[in-house]
C-alpha positions in Angstrom: 0.0 -7.2 -8.8 -2.2 -5.0 -6.6 -5.6 -6.3 -5.8 -8.4 -3.8 -5.2 -12.1 -4.4 -4.8 -15.4 -2.9 -6.0 -18.8 -3.3 -4.4 -22.3 -1.8 -4.6 -22.4 -0.3 -1.1 -26.0 0.4 -0.2 -28.1 1.0 2.9 -28.4 -2.8 3.2 -24.7 -3.9 2.9 -21.6 -3.8 5.0 -20.7 -0.2 5.9 -17.9 1.8 4.2 -15.9 2.1 7.5 -16.1 -1.6 8.4 -15.1 -2.7 4.9 -12.3 -0.1 4.6 -10.7 -1.2 7.8 -10.9 -4.9 6.8 -9.4 -4.2 3.4 -6.5 -2.3 4.8 -5.8 -4.9 7.4 -5.8 -7.7 4.8 -3.5 -5.8 2.4 -5.9 -4.9 -0.4 -4.8 -2.0 -2.6 -8.0 0.0 -2.9 -11.8 0.4 -2.7 -13.7 1.6 -5.8 -17.4 2.5 -5.7 -20.0 2.9 -8.5 -22.5 5.7 -8.8 -26.2 6.0 -9.6 -28.1 9.0 -8.4 -31.4 7.4 -9.0 -33.1 4.8 -11.2 -36.3 6.0 -12.8 -39.2 3.5 -12.4 -40.3 4.1 -16.0 -37.1 2.9 -17.6 -36.9 1.7 -21.2 -33.1 1.4 -21.3 -32.1 -2.3 -21.1 -29.6 -3.3 -18.4 -26.3 -4.0 -20.2 -25.9 -7.4 -18.6 -29.1 -8.6 -20.2 -31.0 -9.6 -17.1 -33.3 -7.8 -14.7 -31.7 -4.8 -13.0 -30.3 -5.9 -9.7 -31.8 -4.4 -6.5 -28.5 -2.8 -5.5 -28.5 -0.4 -8.4 -31.5 1.4 -6.9 -29.9 1.8 -3.4 -26.3 2.8 -4.0 -24.7 5.1 -1.5 -23.2 8.4 -2.7 -19.6 7.3 -3.6 -17.9 10.5 -2.5 -19.5 10.5 1.0 -18.8 6.7 1.4 -15.2 7.0 0.2 -14.7 10.0 2.5 -15.6 7.7 5.4 -13.4 4.9 4.1 -10.4 7.3 3.7 -10.9 8.7 7.2 -10.5 5.3 8.9 -7.5 4.1 6.9 -4.0 5.3 6.1 -2.9 3.4 3.0 -6.0 2.1 1.2 -6.6 3.7 -2.2 -10.1 5.0 -2.7 -11.7 5.5 -6.1 -14.9 5.8 -8.2 -15.8 3.1 -10.7 -17.3 5.1 -12.2 -18.2 8.8 -11.7 -21.0 9.8 -14.1 -19.4 13.1 -14.9 -22.1 14.2 -17.3 -24.6 14.2 -14.4 -22.7 16.6 -12.2 -22.1 20.3 -12.1 -18.4 20.3 -13.0 -17.5 23.2 -10.6 -19.1 21.3 -7.6 -17.6 18.0 -8.8 -14.1 19.5 -9.1 -14.3 20.7 -5.5 -15.6 17.3 -4.2 -12.8 15.5 -6.0 -10.0 17.8 -4.9 -11.2 17.8 -1.3 -11.3 14.0 -1.1 -7.9 13.7 -2.8 -6.5 16.3 -0.4 -7.9 14.8 2.7 -6.9 11.3 1.8 -3.3 12.3 1.1 -3.5 11.7 -2.7 -5.1 8.3 -2.5 -8.1 9.1 -4.8 -8.5 7.6 -8.3 -11.2 9.2 -10.5 -12.8 6.6 -12.6 -14.9 8.4 -15.3 -17.6 7.0 -17.4 -20.4 7.9 -19.8 -23.3 5.8 -18.3 -25.8 3.4 -19.8 -29.2 4.6 -18.3 -30.7 7.1 -20.7 -33.6 8.0 -18.4 -31.3 8.7 -15.4 -29.1 10.9 -17.5 -32.1 12.7 -19.0 -33.3 13.7 -15.5 -30.0 15.5 -15.2 -30.6 17.4 -18.4 -28.1 15.3 -20.4 -28.6 14.9 -24.1 -27.7 11.3 -24.7 -26.0 11.6 -28.1 -23.6 14.2 -26.9 -22.8 12.8 -23.5 -19.2 11.8 -24.4 -18.4 15.3 -25.7 -20.1 16.7 -22.5 -17.8 14.6 -20.3 -14.7 15.6 -22.2 -15.8 19.3 -21.8 -16.4 18.9 -18.1 -13.0 17.3 -17.6 -11.5 20.3 -19.3 -13.3 22.7 -17.0 -12.2 20.7 -13.9 -8.6 20.7 -15.1 -8.8 24.5 -15.2 -9.9 24.6 -11.6 -7.3 22.2 -10.5 -4.5 24.1 -12.2 -1.9 25.8 -10.0 -2.6 29.3 -11.3 -6.1 30.7 -11.9 -7.1 29.5 -15.3 -10.2 30.3 -17.3 -12.1 27.7 -19.4 -14.5 28.3 -22.3 -16.0 25.1 -23.6 -18.9 23.9 -25.8 -21.0 23.0 -22.8 -19.7 25.2 -20.0 -17.2 27.8 -18.8 -15.5 29.1 -15.7 -13.7 32.3 -15.0 -10.1 32.3 -13.9 -10.7 31.5 -10.2 -9.1 30.8 -6.9 -10.0 27.1 -6.2 -8.4 25.2 -3.4 -7.5 22.6 -2.3 -5.6 21.2 -5.3 -5.3 17.5 -6.1 -2.1 16.1 -4.7 -0.6 14.8 -8.0 1.2 17.2 -10.2 0.2 17.6 -13.9 1.5 14.9 -16.2 1.2 15.4 -19.9 -2.3 16.7 -20.6 -3.6 15.3 -17.3 -4.3 17.6 -14.4 -5.8 16.3 -11.2 -5.9 12.9 -9.4 -5.1 9.6 -11.1 -7.8 9.4 -13.8 -9.1 6.3 -15.6 -11.8 6.1 -18.2 -14.3 3.2 -18.3 -16.0 1.9 -21.4 -15.9 -0.6 -24.2 -12.8 -0.7 -26.4 -12.8 1.4 -29.6 -11.3 4.5 -31.3 -13.7 7.0 -29.6 -12.9 5.7 -26.1 -9.2 5.5 -26.7 -9.3 9.2 -27.9 -10.8 10.2 -24.6 -8.2 8.2 -22.6 -5.3 9.8 -24.5 -6.8 13.3 -24.2 -7.4 13.6 -20.4 -6.6 10.3 -18.5 -3.9 8.1 -17.1 -5.4 5.0 -18.5 -8.4 2.6 -19.0 -10.8 0.9 -16.6 -12.2 -2.0 -18.8 -15.2 -3.7 -17.1 -14.6 -7.4 -16.8 -11.3 -7.3 -18.6 -12.2 -9.4 -21.6 -10.5 -9.1 -24.9 -7.5 -7.2 -23.6 -5.1 -9.2 -25.8 -6.8 -7.7 -28.9 -7.6 -4.2 -27.6 -4.4 -3.3 -25.8 -2.2 -3.0 -28.9 -4.7 -0.5 -30.4 -4.8 1.6 -27.2 -1.0 1.6 -27.0 -0.8 2.7 -30.6 -3.3 5.5 -30.0 -1.4 6.5 -26.8 1.9 6.7 -28.6 0.3 8.7 -31.5 -1.0 11.2 -29.0 2.6 11.7 -27.8 2.0 10.2 -24.4 4.7 8.4 -22.4 4.5 4.7 -23.3 5.5 3.7 -19.8 2.8 5.8 -18.2 -0.3 4.0 -19.6 -2.3 2.3 -16.9 -4.9 -0.4 -17.6 -6.9 -1.6 -14.6 -9.4 -4.5 -15.3 -12.5 -3.7 -13.3 -15.2 -5.9 -11.6 -13.2 -9.0 -12.3 -14.1 -12.5 -11.1 -10.5 -13.6 -10.4 -8.7 -16.9 -11.0 -5.0 -17.8 -11.0 -5.0 -18.1 -14.8 -6.8 -14.9 -15.4 -4.4 -12.9 -13.1 -1.4 -14.5 -14.7 -2.8 -13.5 -18.1 -3.1 -9.9 -17.0 0.4 -9.9 -15.5 1.7 -11.1 -18.9 0.1 -8.1 -20.5 1.9 -5.8 -18.1 -1.1 -5.0 -15.9 -0.2 -4.1 -12.4 -3.6 -3.6 -10.7 -6.9 -5.6 -10.9 -10.2 -4.6 -9.2 -12.2 -7.7 -8.1 -16.0 -7.8 -7.6 -17.5 -8.2 -4.1 -21.1 -9.2 -3.6 -23.5 -6.4 -2.4 -24.2 -8.2 0.9 -23.9 -7.7 4.6 -20.8 -8.1 6.7 -20.8 -11.9 6.8 -21.2 -12.4 3.0 -18.5 -9.8 2.2 -16.0 -11.2 4.6 -16.5 -14.7 3.1 -15.7 -13.2 -0.3 -12.6 -11.5 1.0 -11.5 -14.8 2.5 -11.9 -16.4 -0.9 -9.8 -13.7 -2.6 -7.2 -13.5 0.1 -4.7 -16.0 -1.6 -4.6 -13.6 -4.6 -3.6 -10.7 -2.3 -1.1 -12.7 -0.3 0.6 -13.9 -3.6 1.2 -10.5 -5.0 
């Protein structure tokens, strides 16, 4: 089982380059970073974890800039977003960012896509909350057009692009309906989410990894009904607090990669956490 990490990198934590070098040296599989462009002070949306919003949410580094640094100082370490708030981006610009990072990293990029939880943050980007999922699906379609080998036009409900020359291209070749880098969708289990996964992704990025024994059969059924290759589905539990029993449970479900949570701390605190997780990496 591959062990990757996620962390809220901020202006107060360990740097992307220092962390990336350490992860590659220790044998970790990848580094995934979250995204928040800003956190409005006048926020009525409750934090999903049910406590006061942690400080690091207000100070996150831009994930693409940070992952570009991480990729530049490593050769094998995977880099990914967990997650990209696709509704909050211009899809033409986002397609270029993603393709460039994937190209420069030699195909090491994983695009984690999500729908967000902060209504006020999304509203400042002009996002209508009730249609944000449809907006994300539309933007994925537009980006797929730009990533296609031949100039391809796209006309969607929320946006369009003319048939265009757009390079570089992501490294991975198209697979089924998926065009672009390895793509995982985050969110809570349910028919709507599974429809999105089957339509434009390689798999699921479930936060915390709880309840997979119950939800995985439903996802696999939806995947098969959509005509997708049963062996191609990827499920990557995200922001996990690992234990031997938990990882053994995931392995029994056929899961091949887990993303463990690091604390948003300086170098000393992060290295202590990596030391604690090292036996899981060495045992893989």
